[in-house]
C-alpha positions in Angstrom: 24.4 6.0 -6.3 22.6 4.1 -3.6 24.8 3.3 -0.6 22.8 0.0 -0.2 24.6 -1.4 -3.2 27.6 -3.5 -2.4 30.6 -5.0 -4.3 31.1 -8.8 -3.7 34.7 -10.0 -3.8 36.6 -13.2 -2.9 39.5 -13.4 -0.4 41.6 -15.0 -3.2 40.9 -12.0 -5.4 40.7 -9.4 -2.7 39.6 -6.0 -4.0 38.2 -7.1 -7.4 34.5 -7.3 -7.6 33.2 -10.5 -8.9 29.5 -9.3 -8.6 27.2 -6.9 -7.1 24.5 -7.1 -4.3 22.4 -4.9 -2.1 21.4 -4.9 1.6 17.8 -5.7 2.2 17.5 -5.4 6.0 19.2 -4.1 9.2 20.3 -7.8 10.1 22.9 -7.6 7.4 21.2 -9.8 4.7 22.5 -9.2 1.2 20.8 -10.3 -1.9 22.9 -11.3 -5.0 22.8 -13.8 -7.7 23.4 -17.5 -7.1 26.0 -17.6 -9.9 27.9 -14.9 -8.2 28.2 -16.9 -4.9 29.2 -20.0 -7.0 32.1 -18.2 -8.6 34.4 -18.4 -5.5 34.7 -19.5 -1.9 35.3 -17.2 1.2 33.3 -14.1 0.0 33.8 -10.5 1.2 31.4 -7.6 0.9 32.6 -4.1 0.3 30.2 -1.4 1.4 29.7 2.1 0.1 31.7 3.5 3.1 34.7 1.3 2.0 34.3 -1.2 4.9 35.1 -4.7 3.7 33.7 -7.5 5.9 33.4 -11.3 5.5 30.1 -12.8 4.1 28.4 -15.9 5.2 26.3 -17.7 2.6 22.8 -18.0 4.1 20.9 -19.6 1.2 21.2 -20.2 -2.5 18.6 -21.0 -5.2 19.8 -21.9 -8.7 16.1 -22.0 -9.9 15.7 -18.3 -9.6 19.5 -17.4 -9.7 19.1 -15.7 -6.2 21.3 -16.1 -3.1 21.5 -14.5 0.3 24.6 -13.5 2.2 24.9 -12.1 5.7 27.4 -9.7 7.0 27.9 -8.9 10.7 27.7 -5.1 11.3 25.6 -2.9 13.5 22.2 -1.9 12.1 23.2 1.8 12.1 26.1 1.0 9.7 23.8 -0.5 7.1 21.7 1.3 4.5 18.8 -0.8 3.4 17.4 -0.8 -0.2 13.8 -0.1 -0.5 11.9 -2.8 -2.5 9.2 -1.8 -5.0 7.0 -4.2 -6.8 7.3 -5.7 -10.3 3.7 -6.8 -10.9 2.7 -3.3 -12.1 5.8 -2.7 -14.4 5.1 -1.5 -17.9 7.3 -1.8 -21.0 8.9 1.5 -21.7 9.3 2.9 -18.2 12.6 3.9 -16.9 15.0 1.4 -15.6 18.2 2.2 -13.6 20.9 -0.4 -13.1 23.6 0.0 -10.4 26.6 -2.4 -10.0 30.2 -3.0 -10.4 30.9 -3.8 -14.1 34.5 -4.7 -15.0 35.3 -3.8 -11.4 34.2 -0.2 -11.8 32.5 0.2 -8.5 28.9 1.6 -8.1 28.4 2.4 -11.8 24.9 3.7 -12.8 23.4 3.0 -16.2 19.9 3.9 -17.4 17.4 2.7 -20.0 13.9 1.4 -20.2 12.2 -1.9 -19.6 11.9 -3.3 -23.1 10.0 -6.5 -22.3 8.3 -8.4 -19.4 7.5 -12.0 -18.7 10.5 -13.5 -20.4 11.8 -16.9 -19.3 15.5 -17.4 -19.1 17.2 -20.7 -20.2 19.7 -22.1 -17.7 22.9 -23.9 -18.5 22.5 -26.2 -15.5 19.0 -27.4 -15.8 16.1 -28.0 -18.2 14.0 -25.7 -15.9 13.8 -21.9 -16.8 14.0 -18.8 -14.7 10.6 -17.3 -14.7 9.1 -13.7 -15.2 12.4 -12.2 -16.2 12.4 -8.4 -16.9 14.3 -7.4 -20.1 16.0 -3.9 -20.2 18.3 -2.0 -22.4 20.1 -0.4 -19.4 23.7 -1.4 -19.9 24.6 -4.6 -17.9 28.0 -6.1 -18.1 30.0 -8.7 -16.1 30.2 -7.6 -12.5 26.7 -6.1 -12.7 25.2 -9.5 -11.6 23.3 -9.4 -8.4 22.9 -5.6 -8.4 19.6 -3.9 -8.3 17.5 -2.6 -11.0 15.7 0.5 -9.7 12.6 2.5 -11.0 12.7 6.2 -11.2 11.6 6.5 -7.6 14.7 4.6 -6.4 12.9 1.5 -5.5 14.3 -2.0 -6.5 12.3 -3.6 -9.1 14.7 -6.4 -10.1 18.0 -8.0 -9.7 20.4 -7.8 -12.7 21.3 -11.3 -13.7 22.3 -11.9 -17.3 22.9 -10.5 -20.7 22.3 -11.7 -24.3 25.5 -11.0 -26.1 27.6 -12.8 -28.6 30.7 -10.8 -27.4 30.2 -11.1 -23.6 29.5 -7.5 -23.3 26.4 -5.4 -23.3 24.3 -5.4 -26.6 21.3 -3.7 -25.2 19.6 -6.9 -24.0 19.9 -7.4 -20.3 17.8 -9.5 -17.8 16.8 -9.1 -14.2 14.8 -11.3 -11.8 11.8 -9.3 -10.7 11.5 -8.1 -7.2 8.3 -9.9 -6.6 10.2 -13.3 -7.2 12.8 -12.0 -4.7 9.9 -11.4 -2.1 8.8 -15.0 -2.6 12.3 -16.7 -2.6 14.4 -14.8 -0.2 12.4 -15.3 3.0 12.8 -19.1 2.5 16.3 -18.8 1.8 16.9 -16.9 5.1 14.7 -19.4 7.0 15.6 -22.7 5.3 18.7 -22.1 3.2 16.8 -23.2 0.0 13.7 -22.6 -1.9 11.2 -25.2 -2.9 9.9 -24.6 -6.5 6.3 -25.8 -7.3 6.2 -28.5 -10.0 3.6 -30.1 -12.2 5.8 -32.5 -14.1 5.1 -32.1 -17.9 7.0 -31.4 -21.0 5.3 -29.7 -24.0 5.4 -26.8 -26.4 3.5 -23.7 -27.2 1.0 -24.3 -30.0 2.0 -22.8 -33.4 -0.1 -22.3 -36.5 2.0 -25.2 -38.1 1.2 -27.5 -35.2 -2.6 -26.7 -35.6 -2.5 -27.6 -39.3 -0.3 -30.7 -39.1 -2.0 -32.3 -36.1 -5.4 -30.9 -36.7 -5.6 -29.3 -33.2 -9.0 -28.1 -32.1 -7.4 -24.8 -30.5 -4.9 -22.4 -31.8 -3.2 -21.3 -28.5 -2.2 -23.3 -25.4 0.4 -25.9 -24.5 0.4 -29.2 -26.2 1.5 -31.7 -23.6 4.2 -34.0 -25.1 4.9 -36.1 -21.9 4.0 -36.7 -18.4 6.8 -37.6 -15.9 6.2 -40.9 -13.9 5.2 -40.3 -10.4 4.6 -36.6 -11.0 1.7 -34.5 -9.9 0.5 -34.4 -13.5 0.4 -38.2 -13.6 -1.4 -38.5 -10.3 -4.0 -36.0 -11.6 -4.5 -37.9 -14.8 -2.9 -35.6 -17.4 -2.2 -37.3 -20.6 0.8 -36.9 -22.9 1.1 -37.6 -26.6 0.7 -41.1 -28.0 2.0 -40.5 -31.5 5.0 -38.8 -33.0 4.8 -36.2 -35.9 7.6 -34.2 -37.5 6.3 -30.5 -37.7 8.6 -27.8 -39.1 11.5 -30.3 -39.0 11.0 -31.0 -35.3 9.8 -34.4 -33.8 6.8 -33.8 -31.5 4.4 -35.9 -29.6 0.8 -35.3 -30.4 -2.5 -36.7 -29.2 -2.1 -35.5 -25.6 -3.9 -32.9 -23.5 -3.8 -29.2 -24.4 -3.4 -27.0 -21.4 -5.4 -23.7 -21.9 -5.7 -22.3 -18.4 -4.5 -22.6 -14.9 -7.0 -21.5 -12.1 -9.0 -19.9 -14.9 -6.0 -17.8 -16.0 -5.5 -18.3 -19.7 -2.3 -20.1 -20.8 -1.4 -19.2 -24.4 2.2 -20.4 -24.4 4.5 -22.5 -22.4 6.1 -19.4 -20.6 2.7 -18.5 -19.3 2.6 -21.8 -17.4 6.1 -21.4 -16.1 5.5 -17.7 -15.0 2.2 -18.5 -13.3 3.6 -21.3 -11.1 6.6 -19.1 -10.1 4.6 -16.1 -9.3 1.4 -17.3 -7.7 1.9 -20.8 -6.3 3.7 -22.7 -3.7 4.5 -26.4 -3.0 1.3 -28.0 -1.6 -1.0 -25.7 -3.4 -3.9 -27.3 -5.4 -4.4 -25.8 -8.8 -7.2 -26.3 -11.4 -5.8 -27.1 -14.8 -8.2 -26.7 -17.8 -7.2 -29.0 -20.7 -8.7 -29.8 -24.0 -9.0 -33.6 -24.5 -10.6 -35.1 -27.6 -12.1 -31.7 -28.4 -13.8 -31.1 -25.0 -12.7 -29.1 -22.0 -11.7 -31.0 -18.9 -10.7 -29.6 -15.5 -8.2 -31.5 -13.4 -7.1 -30.7 -9.9 -3.3 -31.0 -9.3 -1.5 -30.8 -6.0 1.9 -29.2 -6.6 5.0 -30.8 -5.4 8.7 -29.7 -5.1 10.9 -30.0 -8.1 12.9 -33.1 -8.0 16.5 -32.5 -7.1 16.0 -29.0 -5.9 16.4 -27.8 -9.5 
């Protein structure tokens, strides 16, 4: 079991792991989930050598469910996890989760990557967590914030959530990809927060029912329902729907633009837009949106801004 993996506890519940994490550098920075650090004040970190030290919260980001702690120890007493990459992951490859489920310190479970590019709904926001890895490696309460390794022992994700009606593992776990960590964590260390790029539209992935009911000219893409006032989308001239239809029992705004590509990368579904923005763009970037408007393709330049309210 990797000695870089730590148990995160709270002073009020000394000795009981409320989550997991792992050391990422010799300066004592520890990565975990945002929802772990929100669970209790006055956090402690228990290392593999049984040392328990106070932890300072350096930065948090609800939008990616990532947080960074800092512990004050000499570099020679720290074991640093080796980061891999997630862009080249494939469904079916080995996945190894290490954490502290139910307080059972440094438990290892194995499985495979069962899906890639998921988006994860949040309870505290309408915005989704992007590019999520799905795995059947057992993840349970207490695993949150721990690393997901590949077969070479490199971190490919940060275990974050499960889909379960019982609250325990049902073979569907989710991890934040390490490539998102590489984008978010440096800003958390430097600024204490991460600025998520934002376009400012609402919409839905096009379905065959939508194509038939609204006589859409394309069968994939994102039908733009609305454009937020003052948003980058409004400034760039994107158009939302101007009439309402009920399709498959759901009210939808039709007549607006249909997003089919960002920077010439095809957008087939709403998740493609969310994942592209999270993986390849930053606040201030100018992206080219290709939309279908009145049957013709139109290209619009949009300057990305920060999500309102640091969401």
